[in-house]
Backbone bond lengths (Angstrom), bond angles and torsions (degrees), N, CA, C in turn:
res aa  C-N    CA-C-N  psi(-1)  N-CA   C-N-CA  omega(-1)  CA-C   N-CA-C  phi
1 M - - - 1.396 - - 1.501 104.40 -
2 S 1.348 119.10 129.26 1.456 123.85 178.96 1.497 113.28 -79.22
3 T 1.267 118.96 155.92 1.448 124.59 169.88 1.585 112.11 -83.29
4 H 1.294 115.63 138.17 1.496 123.29 175.81 1.425 111.08 -129.39
5 H 1.331 118.73 148.95 1.440 120.31 167.82 1.582 109.12 -141.56
6 V 1.364 113.20 171.19 1.438 118.97 -174.16 1.546 105.30 -112.17
7 R 1.234 116.94 120.63 1.491 122.80 175.03 1.437 115.20 -102.47
8 V 1.365 120.33 129.31 1.406 124.72 178.52 1.492 109.47 -103.54
9 T 1.328 115.32 118.57 1.516 122.19 -177.19 1.521 108.04 -110.50
10 L 1.332 114.43 136.82 1.452 118.84 179.50 1.516 109.22 -99.33
11 L 1.191 117.43 129.49 1.513 125.91 -178.03 1.633 101.86 -100.71
12 V 1.261 115.95 108.27 1.500 119.54 175.44 1.412 111.74 -124.72
13 W 1.339 115.37 126.05 1.471 122.40 -178.79 1.476 113.34 -81.89
14 K 1.338 121.42 137.90 1.460 123.18 170.65 1.450 107.71 -108.60
15 P 1.323 116.22 106.07 1.512 120.73 -178.15 1.491 110.61 -67.39
16 A 1.391 118.04 153.82 1.399 121.03 170.92 1.561 111.16 -68.78
17 N 1.306 115.55 -32.92 1.443 121.26 178.26 1.499 110.59 -123.59
18 A 1.316 117.80 103.08 1.501 122.91 -175.98 1.445 117.97 -60.71
19 D 1.352 115.70 -23.49 1.468 122.70 -177.12 1.629 106.66 -79.80
20 A 1.364 118.95 -21.94 1.396 120.93 -174.88 1.555 103.95 -146.18
21 P 1.352 115.56 78.94 1.439 116.01 -170.66 1.550 115.81 -67.96
22 G 1.300 118.10 -20.54 1.428 121.08 178.51 1.498 111.48 -85.74
23 D 1.329 123.47 -7.88 1.400 126.49 179.29 1.563 110.37 -81.20
24 V 1.224 121.65 114.29 1.424 124.26 -179.84 1.540 113.30 -96.53
25 A 1.321 119.54 8.80 1.397 122.13 -177.83 1.571 110.75 -61.04
26 A 1.350 114.04 -33.65 1.476 119.65 -175.77 1.521 110.68 -86.22
27 G 1.394 115.62 -7.37 1.396 118.81 -179.35 1.504 111.29 137.78
28 W 1.341 118.30 160.31 1.479 119.38 178.93 1.525 111.10 -74.39
29 P 1.350 111.77 148.67 1.505 113.39 170.82 1.482 114.79 -63.28
30 Q 1.301 116.04 160.26 1.454 123.61 177.31 1.490 106.27 -114.61
31 V 1.309 118.72 163.89 1.406 124.63 173.45 1.552 108.96 -98.55
32 L 1.360 114.06 127.50 1.437 125.10 -177.13 1.623 104.56 -63.64
33 Q 1.339 114.46 124.72 1.446 122.43 176.58 1.504 108.33 -125.91
34 V 1.422 110.77 149.62 1.511 119.94 178.32 1.483 106.84 -124.04
35 R 1.265 114.77 162.56 1.450 122.85 174.18 1.507 114.60 -130.52
36 D 1.206 120.15 133.11 1.388 127.49 -178.96 1.636 108.14 -103.41
37 G 1.290 116.47 99.71 1.398 123.90 -178.21 1.517 110.91 60.50
38 A 1.234 118.72 -125.84 1.614 122.72 -178.67 1.471 109.78 -93.06
39 G 1.338 120.15 5.62 1.452 122.23 178.84 1.612 113.01 -67.90
40 P 1.277 113.80 175.90 1.451 118.06 -178.88 1.568 113.02 -71.25
41 W 1.355 119.58 156.11 1.413 120.45 175.33 1.554 105.14 -75.78
42 Q 1.395 114.97 141.74 1.410 118.61 -176.89 1.609 108.18 -158.09
43 A 1.256 110.38 164.66 1.520 111.70 174.42 1.467 112.09 -66.55
44 P 1.313 121.42 144.41 1.500 120.06 -178.02 1.528 113.27 -65.24
45 S 1.269 115.71 143.94 1.427 122.21 179.71 1.488 114.14 -158.83
46 V 1.379 116.82 169.50 1.379 127.01 -179.89 1.557 109.83 -144.71
47 V 1.269 116.34 158.96 1.556 118.44 175.55 1.448 105.75 -91.01
48 L 1.351 114.06 135.20 1.437 120.19 179.04 1.520 114.33 -65.40
49 R 1.258 124.10 127.44 1.427 126.23 -175.58 1.594 105.76 -80.52
50 G 1.334 111.89 158.90 1.538 117.22 175.34 1.452 109.72 -57.70
51 G 1.369 119.28 126.00 1.413 122.36 174.35 1.485 114.42 83.34
52 E 1.334 116.76 -3.79 1.503 118.45 -177.55 1.543 109.71 -84.42
53 L 1.226 119.45 143.85 1.537 125.77 173.95 1.565 106.35 -76.00
54 V 1.327 112.14 150.44 1.503 121.66 -177.77 1.613 104.85 -59.53
55 M 1.281 117.54 -40.40 1.505 113.91 -171.95 1.513 109.71 -79.97
56 G 1.319 114.41 -20.73 1.442 119.39 172.13 1.549 113.77 -62.03
57 A 1.373 113.31 -42.59 1.415 123.49 175.49 1.553 110.97 -64.55
58 A 1.264 113.90 -43.94 1.499 119.26 175.98 1.495 114.07 -60.37
59 E 1.360 112.43 -37.41 1.599 115.73 173.57 1.454 109.62 -66.35
60 R 1.311 123.59 -34.55 1.349 119.99 178.36 1.508 113.41 -65.50
61 V 1.306 115.79 -40.00 1.498 120.80 176.02 1.531 108.73 -60.07
62 A 1.325 113.73 -50.67 1.513 117.97 -178.12 1.436 113.83 -60.88
63 Y 1.334 117.59 -39.64 1.465 122.14 179.84 1.547 110.76 -64.72
64 A 1.306 117.16 -40.40 1.403 122.09 -179.25 1.547 110.47 -64.65
65 L 1.270 118.77 -27.65 1.439 128.26 -177.82 1.568 112.61 -90.27
66 G 1.351 115.92 -10.49 1.407 118.92 -171.44 1.424 115.36 74.71
67 L 1.388 120.38 25.99 1.478 123.50 -178.02 1.534 111.80 -112.59
68 T 1.228 115.07 168.58 1.534 119.88 176.10 1.579 100.31 -124.39
69 L 1.343 108.93 139.65 1.554 115.17 -179.67 1.452 107.38 -78.56
70 P 1.379 116.43 155.40 1.476 123.17 176.50 1.521 108.34 -61.41
71 N 1.311 115.95 158.63 1.532 120.76 177.17 1.455 112.31 -66.81
72 V 1.278 121.06 -33.68 1.461 123.46 169.57 1.504 115.65 -82.02
73 H 1.271 117.91 119.83 1.468 121.68 -177.48 1.487 106.22 -97.18
74 R 1.381 112.29 123.43 1.546 117.34 178.26 1.543 107.16 -140.19
75 V 1.351 109.39 142.64 1.529 120.89 169.35 1.492 101.79 -94.55
76 L 1.285 119.92 115.24 1.497 125.13 -178.44 1.523 113.60 -83.30
77 A 1.282 118.72 -34.13 1.391 124.16 -179.60 1.553 115.56 -155.00
78 V 1.258 115.95 158.65 1.499 126.21 179.70 1.468 107.50 -127.03
79 D 1.357 124.97 130.52 1.370 130.62 172.81 1.540 113.00 -129.56
80 Q 1.264 117.56 138.67 1.488 121.00 174.51 1.455 109.95 -109.70
81 R 1.274 118.90 126.17 1.440 120.43 175.49 1.582 114.13 -117.28
82 P 1.280 114.84 127.65 1.589 112.43 -174.80 1.559 109.37 -72.31
83 A 1.276 117.91 161.73 1.395 128.61 173.85 1.613 108.83 -63.52
84 A 1.320 112.59 135.10 1.495 113.61 -177.53 1.576 107.49 -156.66
85 R 1.309 115.80 139.40 1.456 124.71 173.01 1.500 113.72 52.53
86 G 1.281 115.76 46.03 1.491 121.47 -179.16 1.517 114.45 77.60
87 R 1.284 115.10 8.52 1.564 116.81 179.78 1.527 106.47 -103.20
88 P 1.314 118.13 144.81 1.415 119.41 178.52 1.541 113.13 -72.37
89 G 1.341 117.16 156.12 1.427 118.41 171.61 1.502 113.00 -67.15
90 E 1.353 114.42 153.60 1.470 112.86 -176.21 1.591 107.68 -136.08
91 V 1.387 108.97 150.65 1.484 116.94 164.70 1.551 103.98 -107.13
92 V 1.258 120.50 121.60 1.431 122.28 -179.92 1.530 109.96 -106.16
93 L 1.349 113.02 122.84 1.462 118.97 176.57 1.528 108.19 -106.70
94 V 1.342 120.14 118.99 1.368 123.24 179.38 1.616 109.47 -96.57
95 V 1.303 111.44 119.60 1.516 120.48 -171.75 1.555 108.21 -107.55
96 D 1.392 112.78 139.67 1.440 115.87 176.24 1.552 114.34 -69.72
97 G 1.378 111.74 119.72 1.479 118.64 -174.83 1.562 110.47 -102.61
98 G 1.322 115.84 1.53 1.408 121.74 177.25 1.561 112.70 69.92
99 W 1.314 118.42 -154.67 1.495 123.27 -173.70 1.569 109.79 -101.31
100 W 1.349 111.82 136.63 1.460 116.34 176.63 1.500 111.46 -83.68
101 R 1.349 114.53 135.51 1.477 117.76 177.00 1.510 104.61 -125.70
102 A 1.323 110.14 138.49 1.558 116.75 177.77 1.521 105.93 -73.26
103 R 1.294 114.73 140.00 1.491 122.03 176.17 1.461 108.26 -85.26
104 T 1.331 114.72 136.85 1.460 116.08 178.44 1.556 105.31 -92.65
105 R 1.315 113.04 140.64 1.425 122.32 -177.90 1.633 106.81 -87.11
106 R 1.371 113.14 139.42 1.478 117.31 178.74 1.369 109.65 -105.81
């Protein structure tokens, strides 16, 4: 029997214009991606802990990035990945992380 885990991925949009995130006149928004060491760039995520709620895991991701989740909590997509090359199989839940806004330094 193979090992499986659930990964919660946060989809955060980086707008071209932070003051008007829905305005695409300045360019299309990008998806916020992070990199762990020399690994590939990817959307930020964590593995769901035993007994943890999906939105609790999403909050962990947001907290690590210094972000706040939107008030409306939504799972946008679900993907299942089979085990391969010594890696466990995964169920990936993509959660709405809202719009990224740069913080101003004081």
